[in-house]
C-alpha positions as CSV (number, residue, x, y, z in Angstrom):
1,M,73.5,125.4,114.2
2,S,74.2,125.5,110.9
3,I,77.5,124.5,109.5
4,R,77.6,123.4,106.3
5,L,80.9,121.6,104.5
6,S,81.4,121.9,100.5
7,T,82.4,118.9,98.5
8,G,85.6,119.4,98.8
9,A,85.9,119.4,102.9
10,R,83.8,116.3,102.9
11,N,86.0,114.3,100.5
12,L,88.8,115.4,102.4
13,L,87.5,114.1,105.8
14,V,86.9,110.7,104.4
15,N,90.4,110.4,102.3
16,G,93.5,111.4,104.0
17,Q,92.5,115.1,106.0
18,G,91.0,117.0,109.1
19,L,89.6,120.1,109.4
20,Q,93.0,121.3,110.9
21,G,94.9,120.5,107.7
22,M,92.3,121.5,105.4
23,F,91.8,124.9,106.5
24,N,95.6,125.5,107.8
25,K,96.2,128.8,106.9
26,G,93.3,130.1,105.6
27,Y,90.5,132.7,106.1
28,I,87.2,133.6,107.2
29,E,85.5,136.3,105.0
30,I,81.8,137.9,106.8
31,Y,78.5,138.3,104.9
32,T,75.2,139.9,104.9
33,G,72.0,137.9,104.8
34,S,71.6,134.1,105.0
35,Q,74.2,131.7,103.9
36,P,73.7,129.7,100.5
37,A,71.7,126.3,100.9
38,T,75.0,124.5,100.0
39,A,78.6,125.5,100.8
40,D,79.4,124.9,97.1
41,A,77.2,127.4,96.2
42,A,78.2,131.0,95.2
43,K,79.1,133.5,98.0
44,T,76.1,135.7,98.8
45,G,75.3,139.3,100.1
46,T,77.5,142.1,100.9
47,L,81.3,141.3,102.1
48,L,81.4,142.8,105.1
49,G,85.3,142.0,106.2
50,V,88.3,139.3,106.0
51,V,89.0,137.7,109.2
52,T,93.0,137.5,109.7
53,V,95.6,137.5,112.3
54,G,95.3,140.9,113.9
55,S,93.4,142.4,110.8
56,A,96.4,142.4,109.0
57,A,96.4,142.5,104.9
58,L,96.0,138.7,103.7
59,T,98.5,137.2,101.1
60,K,96.6,133.6,100.2
61,E,99.0,131.0,99.8
62,T,100.1,129.4,96.3
63,R,100.8,125.7,97.0
64,A,104.4,124.5,94.8
65,T,103.7,121.9,92.9
66,G,105.7,119.0,91.4
67,S,104.9,116.3,89.1
68,I,105.6,113.0,88.1
69,T,105.0,111.2,84.6
70,L,105.0,107.6,84.0
71,A,106.9,107.3,80.6
72,T,107.5,103.8,79.4
73,G,106.7,100.4,80.4
74,S,103.5,98.1,80.0
75,S,104.1,95.7,83.2
76,G,105.8,96.2,86.5
77,S,105.0,99.0,89.0
78,V,105.6,102.0,90.8
79,N,107.3,101.0,94.0
80,T,107.9,104.0,95.8
81,V,107.4,107.8,95.2
82,T,109.9,110.4,97.3
83,V,109.3,114.1,97.6
84,G,112.3,115.6,99.5
85,G,113.4,111.7,100.5
86,K,109.8,110.5,102.1
87,N,108.1,107.8,100.7
88,I,104.7,109.4,100.1
89,I,102.9,105.7,98.9
90,P,103.9,103.6,101.9
91,D,101.2,101.4,102.0
92,G,102.9,99.3,98.9
93,A,103.9,99.4,95.3
94,V,101.4,100.5,92.7
95,P,101.3,97.9,89.8
96,Y,100.8,98.6,86.1
97,N,97.1,98.2,85.5
98,T,96.3,98.2,81.6
99,S,97.9,101.3,80.6
100,L,100.2,104.2,81.7
101,S,97.3,106.4,82.4
102,Q,95.1,104.1,84.0
103,T,98.4,103.0,86.6
104,A,98.9,107.1,86.8
105,S,95.3,107.3,88.0
106,D,95.8,104.5,90.7
107,L,99.2,105.9,91.7
108,C,97.0,109.4,92.2
109,D,94.7,107.5,94.2
110,A,97.2,106.0,96.5
111,I,98.9,109.4,97.3
112,N,95.8,110.4,98.2
113,R,94.8,107.8,100.2
114,N,97.9,108.4,102.6
115,G,97.5,112.0,102.9
116,I,100.8,113.0,102.7
117,M,100.2,115.5,99.7
118,E,97.3,116.0,97.5
119,A,97.7,114.6,93.5
120,T,95.9,115.2,90.2
121,V,95.9,113.0,87.4
122,S,95.9,114.0,83.6
123,G,96.8,111.0,81.3
124,A,100.0,109.7,82.7
125,V,101.2,112.6,84.6
126,V,100.5,113.0,88.3
127,T,100.9,116.5,89.6
128,L,101.9,116.9,93.3
129,K,100.7,119.6,95.8
130,G,102.0,119.9,99.1
131,R,99.3,119.9,102.0
132,P,97.8,123.3,103.1
133,G,100.3,126.0,104.7
134,T,103.6,124.1,102.8
135,G,103.6,127.3,100.8
136,V,107.3,127.3,99.3
137,T,109.1,124.3,99.0
138,T,111.6,123.2,96.4
139,E,111.9,119.2,97.3
140,A,113.1,116.8,95.1
141,V,110.8,114.8,93.6
142,S,111.9,110.8,92.3
143,A,110.4,107.2,92.0
144,T,111.6,103.7,92.1
145,Y,110.0,101.3,89.5
146,T,110.0,97.8,88.3
147,T,110.1,97.6,84.5
148,L,108.5,101.0,84.2
149,T,110.2,104.5,83.8
150,G,109.2,108.0,84.8
151,T,110.3,111.7,85.1
152,Y,109.7,113.8,87.3
153,V,109.5,118.0,88.3
154,N,110.8,118.9,91.6
155,M,108.5,120.8,93.7
156,G,108.4,124.5,93.0
157,S,109.4,123.8,89.1
158,G,105.9,123.3,88.3
159,V,104.1,126.0,90.3
160,A,106.4,128.4,92.2
161,G,105.2,128.5,96.0
162,V,104.3,131.5,97.4
163,A,103.8,131.6,101.5
164,P,100.6,132.7,103.2
165,V,100.6,135.8,105.3
166,N,98.7,136.7,108.3
167,A,96.5,133.1,107.7
168,L,94.7,131.6,110.4
169,T,95.3,128.6,112.2
170,L,93.3,125.8,114.1
171,G,94.5,124.3,117.5
172,V,94.9,121.0,118.5
173,P,91.5,119.0,118.9
174,V,90.4,117.9,122.3
175,A,87.5,115.1,122.5
176,G,86.6,116.3,119.1
177,V,86.6,119.6,119.4
178,I,88.5,121.9,117.4
179,A,88.9,125.7,118.1
180,K,91.0,128.9,116.9
181,K,94.6,128.9,117.9
182,V,94.7,130.4,121.6
183,S,97.9,132.4,120.6
184,E,96.4,134.0,117.4
185,I,94.2,137.0,117.6
186,W,91.4,136.8,114.9
187,S,90.0,139.9,113.9
188,F,88.8,142.1,111.1
189,N,88.3,145.5,110.1
190,G,85.0,146.4,108.1
191,V,85.2,146.9,104.7
192,A,81.3,148.0,104.2
193,N,78.3,148.8,106.5
194,G,76.0,146.1,106.9
195,T,74.6,143.5,109.3
196,A,76.6,140.3,109.5
197,G,74.8,137.1,109.0
198,W,77.1,134.2,107.9
199,F,80.6,133.3,107.2
200,R,82.7,131.3,104.8
201,F,86.1,129.8,106.3
202,Y,88.3,129.2,102.8
203,S,91.2,127.1,102.9
204,S,94.6,128.7,101.8
205,D,94.1,127.8,98.0
206,T,94.5,130.9,96.1
207,G,92.2,129.6,93.4
208,D,88.9,129.5,95.5
209,T,87.1,132.9,94.6
210,G,83.7,132.0,96.2
211,A,82.1,131.1,93.2
212,A,79.9,128.3,92.5
213,I,81.6,124.8,92.5
214,S,80.1,122.1,90.3
215,G,83.4,119.9,89.5
216,A,86.8,119.6,90.1
217,P,88.6,121.2,91.9
218,Y,86.9,120.5,94.8
219,Y,87.7,123.3,97.1
220,P,87.1,122.9,100.7
221,R,84.7,125.6,102.7
222,M,82.9,126.0,105.7
223,D,80.0,127.8,106.0
224,G,77.9,129.3,109.0
225,S,75.5,131.4,111.0
226,I,76.3,134.9,112.6
227,A,75.0,136.2,115.2
228,V,75.4,137.9,118.9
229,S,74.5,134.5,120.3
230,G,73.3,131.0,119.6
231,A,75.2,130.8,116.3
232,D,78.0,129.0,114.6
233,L,79.8,132.2,115.0
234,N,79.2,134.7,117.7
235,L,80.3,138.4,117.2
236,S,79.7,140.9,120.3
237,N,78.2,143.3,117.6
238,I,76.9,142.4,114.5
239,A,76.0,145.8,113.0
240,I,79.5,146.5,111.2
241,T,80.5,149.6,109.7
242,T,83.3,150.6,107.5
243,S,86.8,150.4,109.1
244,S,85.4,149.2,112.5
245,P,87.3,147.0,114.5
246,N,86.0,143.5,115.4
247,T,87.5,140.6,117.3
248,I,86.2,137.0,117.0
249,D,87.5,135.7,120.7
250,T,86.2,132.2,120.4
251,F,85.8,129.8,117.2
252,S,84.9,126.1,117.6
253,V,83.7,123.2,115.7
254,T,82.6,120.0,117.2
255,M,82.6,116.4,115.5
256,P,79.7,114.7,117.0
257,A,80.4,111.1,118.3
258,S,77.0,109.9,116.6
């Protein structure tokens, strides 16, 4: 077995999201040849097919964004940040630290630590993005402060969301094993002739083109081998031809106890 996780996937595993969350509404691409040495590397081989629900055309998700900008102040704290009325820093206030930019960086860390939403920071601006699968949302963004002040951009007014269509869903994990959702038919039609050798499971993020990742954003990816048996993903027939239908009956990933 040769499951390989990208830097982005490993970061999310240790900081607020699991495999179910980060690959929610993602998709799988099937390639010829051997998988790259790391999941951060550029995709290799010939694309043989894109696994979706029922082989239907995929619409990748664009997750809506909003933001909070720390505007004034040299002391105090950011006490709450709410999106749609829900506080996304429930573990406590973020105190002013040295500068507005540094305080915004601390606030970004606090948001990501809780895993309710994803955040990035640039200067004093913290950009908010919903978890994978949240797609279209227009929820209001607000905050409460001591001494500090800020301005806001509501979700969807920064970047408008686009909902994923025919994307994949993982089921509820059992005893450390997570598998494809039973009710979904995962399949693809061949787009080229070749022998399937490896796959890459992409997140819902439309920004990931499969190119090499050497810095932020660190997209979550999962790479694995393909064979008729004994691989990370088993296909009844690995000789793919153009327009041929192929169904993935089972797919699972086990998180070892030690």
